[in-house]
LOTIRO-586670 format. One record per residue (C-alpha): x, y, z. Coordinates in steps of 0.05 Angstrom, whole numbers, padded with zeros to 5 digits, always signed. Layout:
N
XYZ;...
This chain:
717
+02184+03728+02278;+02151+03678+02231;+02167+03687+02162;+02104+03681+02126;+02136+03664+02057;+02132+03706+01991;+02105+03726+01924;+02105+03665+01872;+02099+03657+01794;+02029+03612+01792;+01987+03588+01733;+01923+03627+01729;+01869+03623+01779;+01801+03611+01771;+01729+03606+01795;+01741+03537+01800;+01809+03547+01841;+01799+03513+01914;+01853+03499+01969;+01852+03434+01943;+01853+03452+01858;+01910+03496+01872;+01953+03533+01805;+02014+03509+01795;+02066+03535+01834;+02124+03557+01791;+02171+03598+01813;+02186+03639+01883;+02198+03715+01867;+02198+03759+01931;+02202+03745+02009;+02181+03777+02062;+02180+03783+02144;+02134+03847+02149;+02075+03822+02203;+02014+03872+02205;+01932+03863+02238;+01950+03823+02297;+01933+03855+02360;+01927+03933+02383;+02003+03943+02389;+02002+03912+02314;+01955+03945+02273;+01918+03923+02214;+01979+03959+02156;+02011+03947+02094;+02063+03898+02077;+02108+03892+02007;+02138+03839+01966;+02175+03841+01899;+02140+03808+01837;+02192+03834+01797;+02221+03771+01759;+02143+03752+01758;+02127+03817+01718;+02192+03811+01679;+02172+03741+01659;+02111+03758+01639;+02137+03821+01596;+02193+03770+01568;+02157+03713+01534;+02097+03773+01511;+02043+03756+01560;+01973+03797+01572;+01968+03775+01642;+02019+03757+01706;+02001+03705+01757;+02021+03719+01831;+02009+03670+01886;+02015+03688+01961;+02038+03628+02006;+02068+03620+02075;+02137+03595+02095;+02097+03531+02124;+02024+03509+02110;+02032+03475+02179;+02049+03526+02225;+01980+03573+02244;+02029+03617+02259;+02041+03629+02183;+01969+03646+02165;+01957+03719+02148;+01891+03750+02116;+01891+03803+02068;+01841+03850+02028;+01826+03832+01963;+01807+03879+01898;+01740+03876+01925;+01754+03912+01996;+01732+03984+02001;+01796+04011+02020;+01868+03976+02021;+01866+03938+01963;+01923+03914+01937;+01967+03953+01885;+02038+03933+01844;+02081+03988+01841;+02118+03990+01777;+02188+04020+01753;+02191+03999+01674;+02255+04005+01647;+02269+03990+01576;+02330+03957+01540;+02383+04021+01517;+02393+04023+01440;+02445+04003+01404;+02487+04045+01397;+02502+04080+01323;+02546+04127+01295;+02619+04097+01312;+02681+04135+01285;+02749+04136+01309;+02812+04177+01313;+02865+04196+01287;+02846+04178+01211;+02865+04208+01143;+02832+04195+01081;+02801+04128+01114;+02760+04140+01166;+02700+04098+01167;+02691+04017+01178;+02746+04000+01156;+02784+04043+01174;+02865+04074+01182;+02889+04103+01237;+02960+04125+01256;+02959+04116+01334;+02969+04059+01369;+02916+04077+01416;+02863+04108+01381;+02798+04147+01410;+02738+04111+01395;+02668+04144+01394;+02589+04117+01384;+02528+04149+01403;+02491+04122+01456;+02412+04129+01467;+02352+04092+01506;+02290+04095+01490;+02274+04121+01567;+02328+04176+01557;+02368+04180+01625;+02447+04173+01631;+02487+04105+01605;+02544+04075+01606;+02583+04054+01546;+02624+03993+01544;+02666+03984+01496;+02710+03924+01477;+02775+03920+01425;+02788+03847+01389;+02835+03821+01355;+02830+03806+01279;+02800+03744+01286;+02753+03771+01347;+02767+03719+01391;+02822+03753+01439;+02798+03816+01469;+02853+03869+01467;+02826+03924+01510;+02757+03939+01541;+02731+04005+01576;+02690+03971+01636;+02653+04023+01672;+02699+04079+01660;+02652+04115+01607;+02597+04138+01642;+02544+04196+01651;+02532+04200+01581;+02464+04235+01565;+02418+04195+01511;+02432+04218+01448;+02496+04235+01454;+02566+04215+01439;+02607+04177+01485;+02689+04169+01464;+02744+04130+01496;+02822+04129+01487;+02841+04053+01485;+02886+04045+01545;+02941+03991+01518;+02989+04010+01458;+02963+03960+01398;+03015+03939+01355;+03005+03946+01275;+02950+03897+01257;+02878+03895+01236;+02822+03894+01295;+02746+03908+01303;+02713+03946+01370;+02642+03938+01391;+02601+03981+01444;+02541+03972+01484;+02504+04025+01519;+02480+04002+01596;+02432+04044+01643;+02426+04028+01717;+02380+03959+01709;+02415+03934+01644;+02454+03924+01583;+02430+03942+01519;+02459+03900+01448;+02529+03910+01423;+02540+03952+01356;+02565+03921+01303;+02641+03915+01295;+02677+03960+01274;+02738+03953+01236;+02799+03991+01236;+02875+03978+01223;+02937+04006+01263;+02989+04030+01216;+03042+04072+01255;+03106+04056+01195;+03127+04116+01166;+03128+04114+01080;+03192+04104+01059;+03233+04177+01014;+03186+04187+00957;+03220+04185+00894;+03231+04249+00844;+03260+04261+00781;+03245+04307+00726;+03278+04305+00659;+03262+04380+00654;+03312+04401+00723;+03357+04338+00720;+03385+04337+00792;+03444+04372+00802;+03488+04312+00813;+03483+04304+00732;+03507+04374+00734;+03461+04403+00679;+03438+04477+00678;+03364+04476+00660;+03310+04519+00638;+03307+04584+00667;+03281+04633+00725;+03201+04619+00719;+03188+04573+00666;+03159+04513+00685;+03184+04446+00683;+03159+04376+00704;+03167+04346+00769;+03152+04263+00776;+03146+04239+00845;+03128+04170+00863;+03124+04125+00917;+03186+04086+00924;+03156+04023+00934;+03114+04049+00994;+03045+04028+01002;+02981+04064+01007;+03012+04134+00989;+02952+04183+00992;+02986+04248+00975;+03052+04283+00969;+03075+04351+00998;+03136+04398+00980;+03167+04461+00989;+03216+04500+00946;+03268+04536+00968;+03236+04542+01039;+03167+04571+01015;+03105+04552+01027;+03086+04471+01033;+03041+04445+00974;+03002+04395+00971;+02986+04341+00905;+02949+04285+00913;+02988+04222+00893;+02965+04191+00823;+02941+04228+00770;+02880+04273+00759;+02832+04241+00714;+02769+04287+00664;+02746+04347+00690;+02679+04328+00717;+02651+04400+00723;+02621+04439+00674;+02647+04495+00638;+02586+04542+00673;+02610+04507+00741;+02693+04517+00727;+02681+04589+00712;+02610+04615+00727;+02620+04644+00659;+02533+04631+00632;+02491+04630+00700;+02485+04597+00773;+02471+04533+00732;+02510+04477+00778;+02501+04515+00844;+02456+04509+00893;+02445+04552+00973;+02417+04545+01029;+02374+04603+01061;+02427+04628+01107;+02469+04649+01039;+02459+04703+00985;+02492+04676+00914;+02501+04713+00851;+02544+04715+00791;+02589+04775+00787;+02617+04805+00727;+02665+04854+00753;+02715+04807+00785;+02750+04739+00764;+02805+04697+00764;+02821+04686+00704;+02759+04720+00673;+02707+04783+00697;+02663+04723+00725;+02661+04702+00796;+02614+04662+00843;+02593+04718+00902;+02570+04697+00963;+02545+04741+01018;+02503+04714+01088;+02436+04740+01090;+02405+04791+01140;+02391+04747+01192;+02381+04675+01214;+02368+04624+01271;+02417+04564+01239;+02489+04553+01254;+02529+04624+01252;+02572+04630+01189;+02548+04568+01157;+02543+04605+01086;+02561+04566+01028;+02547+04544+00959;+02542+04470+00941;+02562+04444+00877;+02511+04415+00841;+02462+04408+00911;+02477+04428+00983;+02475+04349+01010;+02436+04294+00999;+02469+04265+00939;+02528+04239+00899;+02549+04302+00878;+02581+04326+00813;+02594+04251+00794;+02624+04226+00847;+02619+04155+00865;+02640+04109+00933;+02711+04078+00934;+02740+04139+00884;+02794+04186+00899;+02790+04263+00883;+02825+04330+00879;+02783+04389+00888;+02806+04455+00876;+02788+04539+00871;+02803+04609+00875;+02783+04644+00936;+02790+04727+00937;+02774+04753+01005;+02772+04824+01005;+02797+04861+01062;+02731+04892+01083;+02706+04822+01094;+02779+04801+01127;+02808+04720+01147;+02768+04710+01209;+02703+04675+01195;+02655+04662+01256;+02649+04590+01227;+02720+04576+01243;+02724+04501+01217;+02696+04510+01152;+02699+04591+01131;+02734+04607+01071;+02748+04539+01053;+02728+04479+01003;+02690+04431+01053;+02685+04355+01018;+02626+04319+01050;+02612+04247+01053;+02558+04200+01087;+02556+04130+01110;+02516+04096+01162;+02564+04115+01214;+02543+04187+01191;+02579+04251+01162;+02654+04260+01157;+02682+04325+01128;+02747+04347+01102;+02765+04412+01085;+02820+04456+01054;+02865+04499+01098;+02838+04570+01106;+02845+04632+01052;+02905+04672+01078;+02908+04728+01031;+02865+04795+01025;+02849+04833+00965;+02886+04775+00916;+02868+04710+00889;+02887+04646+00926;+02878+04576+00911;+02856+04520+00955;+02846+04445+00948;+02829+04390+00982;+02839+04316+00973;+02775+04273+00987;+02770+04200+00992;+02702+04177+00981;+02690+04102+01025;+02660+04050+00985;+02605+04058+01030;+02577+04124+01017;+02524+04146+01006;+02532+04215+00989;+02598+04253+00976;+02579+04324+00965;+02628+04392+00957;+02607+04458+00991;+02646+04533+00982;+02643+04562+01038;+02636+04645+01067;+02638+04635+01138;+02623+04703+01164;+02565+04720+01203;+02496+04737+01190;+02482+04810+01169;+02558+04824+01170;+02547+04840+01095;+02617+04807+01084;+02630+04770+01011;+02678+04730+00984;+02687+04710+00913;+02702+04634+00885;+02720+04624+00812;+02759+04568+00766;+02733+04510+00804;+02756+04438+00793;+02732+04364+00812;+02769+04306+00783;+02779+04231+00797;+02852+04212+00820;+02886+04146+00808;+02949+04113+00812;+03009+04131+00864;+03050+04176+00817;+03041+04246+00809;+03064+04295+00754;+03074+04371+00774;+03083+04430+00742;+03128+04478+00776;+03171+04551+00750;+03231+04560+00797;+03234+04617+00827;+03314+04630+00816;+03376+04614+00782;+03431+04573+00807;+03418+04517+00867;+03339+04513+00876;+03325+04458+00939;+03269+04419+00929;+03240+04382+00988;+03188+04319+00981;+03150+04272+01027;+03103+04214+01025;+03044+04215+01067;+02998+04146+01072;+02925+04129+01087;+02941+04137+01166;+02968+04204+01150;+03032+04188+01166;+03092+04231+01131;+03144+04205+01108;+03224+04249+01124;+03235+04305+01073;+03266+04280+01006;+03317+04325+00979;+03320+04347+00910;+03373+04395+00886;+03373+04415+00810;+03400+04478+00776;+03367+04535+00736;+03393+04570+00684;+03395+04643+00699;+03340+04681+00645;+03377+04707+00587;+03421+04668+00535;+03496+04704+00561;+03498+04676+00633;+03562+04652+00669;+03575+04623+00736;+03647+04600+00762;+03626+04562+00827;+03698+04554+00848;+03693+04492+00875;+03741+04445+00825;+03782+04401+00870;+03833+04398+00833;+03908+04437+00843;+03922+04462+00781;+03879+04468+00709;+03830+04521+00686;+03768+04537+00732;+03701+04520+00687;+03649+04573+00679;+03577+04532+00680;+03517+04554+00649;+03560+04585+00585;+03609+04539+00584;+03653+04572+00543;+03690+04620+00590;+03743+04575+00634;+03784+04616+00684;+03857+04604+00681;+03909+04608+00748;+03966+04653+00734;+04020+04629+00752;+04028+04646+00825;+03990+04693+00875;+03929+04651+00871;+03905+04572+00904;+03838+04537+00904;+03825+04534+00982;+03777+04479+01007;+03773+04507+01078;+03759+04586+01076;+03698+04573+01033;+03627+04605+01024;+03584+04557+00985;+03591+04499+00955;+03662+04459+00969;+03713+04503+00939;+03743+04577+00936;+03799+04611+00912;+03850+04655+00951;+03891+04713+00932;+03947+04746+00960;+03946+04809+00921;+03993+04786+00858;+03944+04730+00823;+03890+04719+00788;+03841+04680+00750;+03828+04700+00680;+03804+04679+00613;+03834+04684+00538;+03775+04720+00514;+03727+04775+00542;+03667+04746+00579;+03613+04813+00579;+03597+04851+00524;+03603+04914+00560;+03568+04959+00515;+03503+04926+00499;+03445+04955+00507;+03420+04901+00552;+03478+04915+00606;+03513+04871+00656;+03509+04839+00720;+03578+04824+00760;+03571+04789+00825;+03613+04754+00882;+03621+04732+00948;+03685+04760+00980;+03729+04750+01035;+03778+04802+01050;+03839+04779+01098;+03882+04848+01092;+03840+04915+01081;+03915+04955+01097;+03944+04943+01030;+03949+05014+01012;+03911+05017+00943;+03855+04991+00907;+03839+04915+00904;+03806+04892+00839;+03759+04834+00860;+03721+04821+00784;+03739+04862+00731;+03741+04862+00650;+03800+04897+00613;+03803+04930+00551;+03879+04941+00517;+03902+04996+00563;+03846+04999+00619;+03799+04956+00661;+03723+04966+00634;+03691+04960+00700;+03720+04944+00777;+03684+04914+00829;+03737+04932+00884;+03759+04947+00960;+03786+05024+00956;+03810+05072+01012;+03829+05123+00970;+03768+05163+00969;+03747+05219+01032;+03676+05205+01028;+03670+05234+01104;+03707+05298+01086;+03762+05298+01134;+03817+05300+01076;+03834+05220+01088;+03813+05164+01041;+03759+05119+01074;+03749+05043+01061;+03701+05030+01021;+03667+04980+00968;+03665+05003+00904;+03639+04993+00823;+03683+05034+00793;+03684+05046+00715;+03730+05079+00664;+03708+05133+00613;+03752+05104+00557;+03804+05052+00543;+03853+05096+00558;+03913+05093+00613;+03893+05168+00635;+03820+05153+00635;+03770+05187+00686;+03727+05146+00736;+03661+05135+00755;+03644+05101+00819;+03590+05076+00856;+03616+05063+00929;+03593+05054+00999;+03631+05045+01069;+03579+04993+01093;+03597+04927+01112;+03671+04936+01103;+03707+04879+01149;+03759+04836+01145;+03754+04764+01159;+03683+04766+01146;+03643+04741+01079;+03613+04799+01035;+03560+04794+00975;+03581+04851+00928;+03537+04868+00860;+03551+04899+00812;+03494+04931+00763;+03502+04973+00691;+03441+04995+00667;+03439+05026+00602;+03360+05047+00611;+03374+05084+00672;+03450+05113+00647;+03471+05091+00716;+03520+05042+00751;+03499+05009+00812;+03526+04974+00878;+03498+04925+00926;+03522+04893+00984;+03496+04845+01013;+03432+04848+00979;+03384+04906+00964;+03349+04948+01016;+03297+04888+01021;+03349+04851+01062;+03378+04917+01093;+03436+04916+01048;+03466+04983+01022;+03467+05007+00952;+03501+05068+00918;+03494+05088+00856;+03523+05131+00803;+03502+05166+00733;+03543+05149+00673;+03541+05180+00590;+03554+05093+00578;+03597+05042+00572;+03654+05026+00511;+03674+04956+00490;+03718+04930+00528;+03754+04869+00489;+03807+04839+00538;+03808+04792+00595;+03752+04778+00646;+03792+04777+00719;+03772+04745+00784;+03830+04786+00841;+03857+04829+00803;+03853+04880+00740;+03888+04915+00691;+03876+04978+00729;+03903+04953+00792;+03972+04928+00755;+04022+04883+00785;+04010+04874+00860;+03943+04911+00868;+03892+04860+00864;+03855+04821+00920;+03875+04793+00989;+03829+04743+01010;+03786+04693+00989;+03739+04697+00935;+03668+04644+00913;+03612+04638+00871;+03623+04694+00821;+03570+04717+00760;+03565+04748+00706;+03509+04769+00669;+03491+04795+00596;+03428+04832+00634;+03407+04874+00696;+03388+04830+00749;+03325+04850+00787;+03325+04864+00862;+03298+04792+00874;+03350+04761+00844;+03403+04801+00877;+03375+04787+00942;+03374+04709+00919;+03443+04706+00905;+03460+04731+00980;+03408+04680+01019;+03414+04624+00970;
């Protein structure tokens, strides 16, 4: 079959066009071998040829017409002659089938993760394989392919590309891609374009990011109010606040610090010092009206005068009865709900936002808007879209709880605003209260924090730095010694390494305890806390040269010690801690087996806190005893309390019932003043050879009644 030729892009035809005056034949487009209209076996019919390139040329050059010429492959061969109907024919007129495809749009709303404080270009990420995002779209709709490229800092070396792997993305939706190679710590740039089945659009703007996988150095932790345990200084007191300073220790880009105290909940504070409060007095405490707050149509807001954190006022937020908007999108904005640099926030600055939330039990802790409900949420907007940072969610009901977040507003931000979320569903009637709000700029990287230690003795704080990529340092331990509340408190850790000489008292340092000539020695093998203890053989003791406790003081007293008995078959009482008078000990914290508590006529082994009624050799005794936790070669904690307000003596073994410890008590008419020695391991009442057999550690004496919490803290520290 003869190829008749094809379609050409030509110059314009006119009435003067003739065989001998043809327009210019500029470029050949489609070719056809179809033949019709030769004879009865090859009837008239349609033939087609591509004119795509001809029309594209006109579109590209913004021309209003497209000139098409049909030409045989050979003008000298009569077999290539063809006759076609023109547009003037009554039927079978020529036509063009055109599928017009527009170029996909340039992608926008570029994002990257994981990020922490810098999420828009230039961003900072902690992963060598970050995830890239962009919204792809096409004016013709349909599905698209996204092609990502990652280059080095100079934008000259291609480091990674997605190729054709990111496909099937609907126009107007986000296309994600995770970098498939490990990028070393450095700066990079990425871009993306959208492609349909025919053509790719233009590349997006460059998005700059830095990979930083290096952990910060350990922070510096100091306090003049509570110096490090290494100094040996006892300071402050239980629940007495002190100032602690956290420093970056040469680490760069530290954004915040996280600390825990004695294994409690983690607390996050911004790196640096908060500056002037940016909220009005009314915004801080809702003290006058609702000025300075705004709500969407989803939320009812009132000033409640019956419930407040540090006052009687708060901001009460309740979902409306119904709405077609996102379920649980119920909140109040500080200043406005959005579309502003609210509350004086400015691009390029960092802020700490705090507030107290009260969640009634009837409201509960399960908002339908799970990512925002019962939280403070900060937002900022850039050309890439909105970014939000949320505080932790409230965790308690029927009580006030402080929430906080740290938000770095990028220099390119056009909006920055804060919302206080309810998050419950419409029609639920579930209210949430907010009070004592604060918004402050934070500058610098060294933070000073007020912390009130919850217990006396050794307190352990763990602190870590968190950098701009969200990477945390290792925990830095900081131990400090807290003086028990009250002026008269003594503590003998028994950690001395010296073989002889008195063991000092801490807190009040005026009562060292001296070793008896024989029967007691320092022990660094059987130890409960610290580096040492003292072991007794029943005939030795540690004692002071003057009394420690005023045993008749109206404040009462508490004594405590860890004990490790090794012989409970000695045939008599064994004194652990005592204070002597002239002829008798006023009290003894002791082991004894001469009291029958089971009624079988045989003495039972038990721990006792025993007091004598007078300073006479034949004085009657009163004891609070328990047979629980009596076992040789095991550490047991004993606490004896004289509570003059209740007129009782109390014994606690291994803590209070809150720790599943054992407790016993007995009524007394009072306590006489014993002015003799304070002894560990023996007593005047027990006599020679009737002292404790085993090891004692961590001895305390306090001129007051300990709380249950203080008793338990000595057990669990």
